[in-house]
C-alpha positions in Angstrom: -32.0 11.7 29.3 -28.5 12.2 29.7 -27.1 8.9 28.4 -30.4 9.1 25.5 -28.8 13.3 24.9 -25.0 11.5 24.6 -26.4 9.2 22.2 -28.5 11.2 20.0 -25.3 13.8 20.2 -23.2 10.9 18.7 -25.4 9.6 16.3 -25.1 13.0 14.9 -21.9 13.4 14.7 -21.3 9.8 12.6 -23.5 11.5 9.9 -22.5 15.0 9.7 -18.5 13.9 9.8 -16.9 13.9 6.5 -15.3 10.8 4.8 -11.7 11.8 4.0 -10.5 11.1 0.3 -9.6 7.0 0.1 -10.7 6.8 3.7 -13.6 4.6 3.8 -13.5 4.0 7.5 -13.6 8.4 7.7 -9.8 8.1 9.5 -7.1 9.7 7.8 -4.1 7.2 9.6 -5.0 3.6 10.0 -4.5 3.9 14.1 -6.7 0.8 15.0 -5.2 -0.3 18.7 -7.3 -3.5 18.2 -4.5 -6.7 18.8 -2.5 -7.6 16.0 0.3 -10.4 16.1 3.9 -8.4 16.0 6.4 -8.9 14.0 8.9 -11.3 15.3 11.9 -10.9 12.2 14.7 -8.8 12.2 14.6 -5.5 10.6 14.5 -4.0 7.2 17.1 -1.8 6.1 14.7 0.3 3.7 13.4 3.8 4.2 9.2 3.9 5.2 7.6 2.5 2.0 4.0 2.0 1.1 3.0 -1.4 -0.4 0.3 -2.7 -2.3 -0.1 -6.0 -3.9 -1.6 -6.8 -7.2 -2.7 -9.9 -8.8 -0.4 -11.9 -11.1 0.6 -11.0 -14.0 -0.8 -7.6 -13.7 -0.2 -5.6 -17.1 1.4 -8.6 -18.9 3.8 -8.8 -16.9 4.5 -12.3 -16.3 2.8 -14.4 -13.7 4.1 -13.9 -10.4 3.1 -12.0 -7.7 4.1 -8.3 -7.6 4.6 -5.5 -5.3 3.7 -2.0 -6.1 5.9 0.6 -3.8 5.7 4.0 -3.1 8.1 5.8 -1.0 6.4 7.8 1.7 9.0 10.5 2.0 7.2 11.7 -1.1 3.6 12.0 0.3 3.1 14.9 2.7 1.4 14.7 6.6 -2.2 13.5 5.9 -3.9 16.1 8.0 -2.6 18.5 5.9 -3.9 17.6 2.3 -6.4 15.3 3.8 -5.8 11.8 2.3 -4.6 9.2 3.7 -0.9 8.5 2.6 -1.9 5.5 0.3 -3.9 7.2 -1.4 -1.6 9.8 -1.6 0.9 7.2 -3.3 -2.4 5.8 -5.4 -1.9 9.7 -6.7 1.4 9.2 -7.2 1.8 5.5 -9.3 -1.6 7.0 -11.1 0.3 10.0 -12.2 3.0 7.8 -13.4 1.0 5.3 -15.6 0.0 9.0 -17.0 3.5 9.8 -17.8 3.5 6.6 -19.6 0.6 7.1 -21.9 1.5 10.3 -22.6 5.4 9.2 -23.6 3.6 5.7 -25.8 0.1 7.2 -26.5 -3.1 6.2 -24.2 -3.9 3.0 -25.7 -1.0 2.3 -27.1 0.2 -1.1 -24.6 -2.4 -2.7 -21.9 -2.2 -0.6 -19.1 1.0 -1.4 -16.7 0.7 0.2 -12.9 -2.6 -0.3 -10.9 -3.8 2.6 -10.2 -7.6 1.6 -9.0 -9.1 0.5 -5.6 -10.1 -2.7 -7.4 -7.1 -3.8 -9.0 -5.4 -4.0 -5.8 -5.4 -6.9 -3.6 -4.4 -5.5 -0.2 -1.3 -2.7 0.9 0.2 -2.2 3.9 3.8 -0.7 4.4 7.0 -0.9 6.2 7.8 1.8 9.1 11.0 1.9 11.0 12.2 -1.3 9.8 8.7 -3.0 10.5 6.0 -4.6 8.5 2.9 -3.6 9.2 -0.5 -4.9 7.4 -2.6 -2.1 7.6 -4.1 0.5 5.0 -7.6 2.0 6.2 -7.2 3.5 2.9 -7.1 -0.4 0.5 -8.3 -3.1 3.2 -11.6 -1.7 3.8 -12.4 -0.1 0.6 -16.1 -2.0 -0.3 -14.6 -4.1 -2.5 -11.9 -5.7 -1.5 -11.6 -8.8 0.7 -10.4 -7.1 3.7 -13.6 -5.3 4.7 -14.4 -5.2 7.3 -11.4 -5.6 9.0 -10.4 -2.0 10.8 -8.1 -2.2 7.3 -6.5 -4.7 8.8 -5.4 -7.8 6.6 -7.1 -11.5 6.8 -4.4 -14.1 8.3 -3.3 -15.6 5.4 -2.7 -12.0 3.4 -1.0 -11.1 6.4 1.7 -14.3 6.7 2.4 -13.8 3.3 3.3 -10.6 3.1 5.8 -11.0 6.6 7.1 -13.6 4.7 7.7 -11.5 1.1 10.0 -9.1 3.6 11.3 -11.5 6.8 13.1 -13.3 2.9 14.6 -9.5 2.4 16.4 -9.6 5.3 17.4 -13.1 5.1 18.9 -12.8 1.3 20.0 -9.1 1.4 17.3 -7.5 -0.9 16.5 -4.8 1.9 20.0 -3.3 1.6 18.8 -3.6 -2.8 15.9 -1.7 -2.7 17.1 1.0 0.2 20.0 1.4 -2.8 17.1 1.3 -5.3 15.0 4.2 -3.5 18.1 6.4 -2.2 19.8 6.5 -5.9 16.2 6.8 -7.7 17.1 3.2 -10.2 15.0 2.3 -13.2 14.5 -1.1 -12.0 12.4 -3.8 -10.0 14.0 -6.4 -7.8 12.6 -10.4 -7.8 12.4 -12.0 -4.3 12.2 -15.6 -4.2 9.5 -17.5 -0.9 8.9 -21.0 -1.2 9.4 -21.5 -5.0 6.9 -17.9 -6.0 8.6 -15.7 -7.2 7.5 -11.6 -6.2 8.1 -8.5 -8.4 9.0 -5.2 -6.5 8.5 -2.0 -8.3 8.8 1.1 -6.9 7.2 4.3 -8.3 7.3 8.3 -8.3 11.3 8.0 -8.4 11.7 9.0 -12.1 9.9 8.2 -15.1 8.9 5.0 -16.8 9.7 3.6 -20.4 
C-alpha cells in the first residue's frame, strides 16, 4: 500500500509540476547524469558561451555551416529568471534581429538570425574551456531530431560539434574568438574543418548593421 501511495503521489507531482520557459523536460538546468563521452581535447581559451547550430545558408549568408554564439555572462541565473540560459540566449538573439529590423525596416531584408526553435539544428556550449553537447531547451524540443535524448546530441552531431572546437584550439582561433567577445568586435570568424567552412558569429554585444 505504501508503494502504491508513493507512486500515486509521484504521478500527481508530474502532472502539477510547472514547465519552465524553454524547457521541454521541465528542468531549468541541463544536469542529466547519464553517460556521455568525455572531451579529450585541449581546453579552449574562451569565456563560457552558448552555441547554436543553424542550417547552411540561413538568411542567405553563404552556403557554409554556421554557429550563432551568445556569451554566457549576458544571461542570468536560471533559477532567478525562470528560463534556461539557452532560452535567455535565444531571447538575446531575437532582440538583435528586432534591432536590425527597426534600423532597416522590417521585411526589407531576409531574416538573418535564427531565433525560432525549429530553426536550430542543435545547441551546446563551452564551459570552463570544455565543449558541451547538451541543451534541454533546443535538443529536446519537439521538432528537433535529437528529441528524447535528455537534451543530448546524437553521436554524429556531437562528433561534428567537437571537431570544430578542437580545430579552433589547434589553429589558435579560440583566442581570436575570446578577443572578439572581450573587445565587443562586430565581426565573424571562419573556421575550416575537413574542407568545410564554419562561420561563427557572436550576438548580444552590439547592434548589427
